[in-house]
C-alpha positions in Angstrom: 108.9 219.2 139.1 110.4 216.5 136.8 108.5 217.7 134.0 110.0 221.0 134.1 113.3 219.7 134.1 112.7 217.6 130.9 111.2 220.8 129.4 114.2 222.6 130.2 116.6 220.3 128.7 114.1 219.1 125.7 112.0 222.2 124.9 110.8 220.3 121.7 109.3 217.9 123.7 105.4 217.3 123.6 103.1 215.4 125.8 103.6 211.8 124.1 107.3 211.9 124.4 107.0 213.5 127.8 104.6 210.6 129.0 107.3 208.1 127.6 110.2 210.0 129.5 108.3 210.1 132.9 107.6 206.4 132.6 111.5 205.7 131.8 112.0 207.8 135.0 109.6 205.9 136.9 106.6 207.9 137.0 103.7 206.1 135.7 101.1 208.7 134.4 98.9 208.4 131.4 99.1 210.7 128.7 95.8 212.6 129.3 96.9 213.4 132.8 100.7 214.7 131.1 98.8 216.8 128.5 96.4 218.5 131.2 99.7 219.1 133.6 101.8 220.5 130.9 98.8 222.9 129.6 98.4 224.2 133.4 102.2 224.6 133.5 102.2 226.4 130.3 104.7 224.0 128.7 104.6 223.7 125.1 106.9 221.9 122.6 109.0 224.3 121.1 109.9 223.0 117.5 113.8 223.9 116.6 114.5 224.7 113.3 117.1 222.1 111.6 119.8 223.6 109.8 119.4 222.5 106.0 122.3 220.8 104.5 121.7 221.8 100.8 122.6 219.2 98.4 123.5 216.6 101.1 122.5 213.1 99.9 123.4 210.3 102.4 126.3 208.0 101.0 125.2 205.1 102.9 122.1 203.9 104.5 121.7 200.6 106.3 118.5 198.8 107.0 117.2 198.9 110.5 118.7 195.7 111.8 117.6 196.1 115.5 113.8 196.6 114.4 113.1 197.8 118.2 114.5 194.6 119.5 116.6 196.2 122.3 117.5 192.9 123.9 120.7 191.3 123.2 121.9 187.7 124.7 125.7 188.8 125.0 127.9 191.9 125.2 129.0 193.8 122.2 126.4 192.4 120.1 124.0 195.3 119.7 125.1 198.5 120.0 123.4 201.9 119.7 125.0 205.5 119.3 124.0 209.2 118.9 124.8 212.6 119.7 123.2 214.8 122.2 123.9 218.6 123.0 124.7 220.1 126.2 125.0 223.8 127.2 127.2 225.8 129.8 124.9 228.7 129.3 127.3 230.4 126.9 127.8 227.6 123.9 126.6 224.4 123.1 128.9 221.5 123.3 128.0 218.0 121.7 128.1 214.4 123.6 128.5 211.3 121.4 127.8 207.9 123.0 128.0 204.3 122.4 125.8 202.0 124.7 125.7 198.2 124.8 122.1 196.8 124.6 123.2 193.8 126.7 123.3 195.6 129.9 122.7 199.1 128.8 126.5 199.8 129.6 128.0 203.4 128.3 131.2 201.7 126.4 132.4 204.8 124.9 131.9 208.6 125.0 133.4 211.7 123.5 132.4 215.4 124.3 133.4 218.0 121.4 132.6 221.7 120.6 131.9 220.6 117.1 129.1 218.0 115.8 131.0 216.6 112.9 132.4 213.4 111.6 135.4 213.6 113.6 133.2 213.0 116.8 131.7 210.0 115.8 134.8 208.5 114.6 136.5 209.3 117.7 133.9 207.6 119.6 134.0 204.4 117.5 137.8 204.3 118.1 137.6 204.5 121.6 135.2 201.8 121.9 137.3 199.4 119.4 140.4 199.9 121.3 138.6 198.3 124.5 136.8 195.4 123.1 136.7 192.8 119.9 133.7 194.2 117.9 133.7 191.8 115.0 130.0 191.1 114.1 128.7 193.7 116.4 125.8 195.6 115.1 126.1 199.4 115.6 122.7 201.2 115.3 122.3 204.9 114.9 119.7 207.5 113.3 120.3 208.9 109.5 122.5 212.1 110.7 124.9 213.0 108.2 127.8 211.6 110.1 126.6 208.5 110.5 125.4 208.2 106.8 128.8 209.5 105.5 131.2 207.3 103.5 134.0 207.9 105.7 132.1 206.7 109.0 130.8 203.7 107.3 134.2 202.5 105.9 135.8 202.9 109.3 133.2 200.6 110.9 133.4 198.3 108.3 137.2 198.0 108.9 136.7 196.9 112.3 133.9 194.2 111.0 131.2 196.2 112.4 127.4 196.0 110.8 125.9 199.1 110.4 122.1 200.0 111.2 120.0 203.0 110.9 116.7 204.2 112.3 113.9 204.8 109.9 114.1 208.6 109.1 112.3 210.8 111.3 111.7 207.6 114.0 113.6 208.4 117.2 111.8 205.5 118.8 114.0 203.3 116.9 116.7 204.4 119.1 114.9 204.8 122.2 117.4 203.4 124.6 120.0 205.7 124.2 117.7 208.7 124.2 116.4 207.4 127.7 120.3 207.3 128.8 120.5 211.2 127.6 117.1 212.0 129.5 118.6 210.3 132.8 121.9 212.3 132.3 120.4 215.5 131.9 117.7 215.4 134.7 119.6 213.4 137.3 122.9 215.4 136.5 123.6 218.3 134.3 120.3 219.9 135.0 120.9 220.0 138.9 124.7 220.8 138.7 124.1 223.7 136.2 127.7 223.6 134.8 129.4 226.9 134.0 132.3 225.6 132.1 133.2 223.1 129.4 135.6 221.2 132.2 132.8 221.3 134.6 130.4 219.7 131.9 133.1 217.0 131.0 133.5 216.0 134.8 129.9 215.9 135.3 129.4 213.4 132.5 132.3 211.5 133.5 131.0 211.3 137.2 127.4 210.5 135.8 128.5 207.5 133.4 130.5 206.1 136.2 127.4 206.3 138.5 125.3 204.9 135.9 127.6 202.1 134.7 128.8 200.9 138.4 126.1 202.0 140.7 122.5 202.9 139.4 120.3 199.8 139.5 117.9 199.1 136.7 115.0 196.8 136.8 115.7 195.5 133.4 118.9 194.0 134.7 117.4 192.5 138.0 118.1 195.3 140.2 121.7 195.6 139.3 124.0 198.1 137.9 125.2 197.6 134.3 128.7 196.3 135.2 127.6 194.3 138.1 125.0 192.6 135.8 127.6 192.0 133.1 130.2 190.3 135.8 127.2 188.1 137.4 126.4 186.6 134.3 130.1 186.2 133.5 130.6 184.4 136.8 
């Protein structure tokens, strides 16, 4: 069942978030029924302990420039970025992604064994090599990487405007959370990758599928790149 897949990949998910993720996957079900089904299946939110960074103070915190307005009139205007973890059953790897809100296209991604500053800077560097990013808004949460001086100095060098979610508000970055959910439930959960190379190949295959073949209602039943080309024609 789809709910078990979500729980397996996101054990911290409670019934409100489960309801939202199900709706984003095309399952229209109200929160009361989700709560009942989760209770019947013995699914409970597992709260993960967050690693405390003693003495860490964010160097840069930008205002939330998006304010949950996830619509863009053109490419490279509103971008969102985040990191998620994936596992081969033995260890965790960290996937960093940048998504264009104009057509939901994944424009850059990096996989690493370390969840650090280098990962997010490499993701930004890959994006900037492909596009003219001047005046683009790049939105993230207030993770330590995204509020570091080094990261924000780098995006300012590219002429990019930083934007941060409010603290503890995952819905401020809901679009990229939705992508991660689709990636895991439609690919990684099914494939059960056993090595880093298998994970990397599965992610590459899925992002190609997502960008070129996965139709979206928001995009008038087109895939992201098809939608971008149609509007450019």
